[in-house]
N, C-alpha and C positions, 0 to 999 in steps of 0.2 A: 354735518360738521363734527369732527371728533374733538373731544375736549377732556377735561379732568373727569376722573371716576372716583367716587367714594364708596367704600364698603363699610357699612354701619351695622350696629346691633339692632335688635328688635325693641330695645328700650325706647320710651318716649324721648323726644328730642326737642331742643330749642333751635329754631332756624332763625338766624340773624341775617337779614338780606338788605343790602343797600338798594336804593331806588334808582338814582340817576346813573346811567351807564350800564345798569344790570337789568332792571325791569322796564325803565323808560329811557328813551334816547337822552343822553346827557344834556342837561340844561334846556331842553325843549320847552319846559314849563315857562321859561322866561319870555317866550314868544306867545304864551297862552295856549299852546297846543301840545299836550303830552303825546308822544308816540310810543306805543307798547312795542317792546323788542321781542324777537323770536324766542319761543320756548317758555314764556312766563306761565301761561295757562297749564302747559304740560308739567312743568316743574311743580306748581302748586297742587296739581291733581295727585301727585305722589306723596304729599304730606299727610301723615296720618291724623285722624281726628283728635287723638290725645296729645299730639305735638303742639308746641307753642310757636307762633310766627311773630317775630319782632322785625319791623322794618326800621331802617335808619336812613337819615338823609341830612344833608347840609341845607336843605330848603328851610326858609324861615318859618316860624310858627304861624305866620299869616297864611301859609299855604296848606296847613294841616287839614282843615275841613274839606277843602276842594280835593286834595290828594287822596284822603281816606275815602271820600265819596266815590272817586273814580276807581280806586282799587276794589271797593265793594261792588260797583256796577260791573266790573270785569270778572267778578267771582273770585277775587284773590283775597282770601281771609287774612285779617290782621288782628292779632291779639294785643300787641303793644306797639307803640310807634314813638320814635325819638326824632324830633325835628331840631333844626338849628345847630347841628353838630359841626365841630371844626373840620376843616378840609384835609387834614393830615391823616396819618395812618390810624386804622382801627385795630386795636390789639385785644385779643381774647386770652384771658389767663384762667385756667381751671386746673383742678387736681385730677389725676388719673385714678381709676377704680383700683382697689387692692388686687383685683384679678389681673391688672395690667392693661385693661381696656382704656385706650385714650379717650378723653372726654372733650377735647377741643380740636377743631380742624379749621383751616383757613383755605379758601379757594379764591385766587385772584384771576378773574376773567378779563379778557381784552375788552376795553371800553366799547360800549354800544353793540357788542356781538350778541347780547342776550344770554338766556339760560339754556338755550337749545342744545349746547354741546356738553352740558354737565350731566353726568350719569350717576345715579345713586342706586346702589344695590344693598339689600338688607340680607345679612347673613345670620341665620338663627343660631349658628355655632358660636357667635361672638358673645 
């Protein structure tokens, strides 16, 4: 599957990743059985050890322990987690580096297609 492509610098990053519809099939947890979507493991494998992974979800706080345990069992590192978020847009606001390097990106993936189509390239020249 061909999808979005990001070209990023070598600087450490913060990855903010929604869970339902991106990592897990949307709302499958309501039936008690999370289904991991295509590309999650491969996407996480490209995240550098110095990067920070933040997951976000509208799942209630009561799902925190079970969900984080499942992510850990899948080998998907999480450094911070936000649960109980509103269902509307998620907006990232950040300042650009003086060099002009953008420091915020947004990728909207089709629901339940997973991360398999997202390509990330690191460009040492940035």
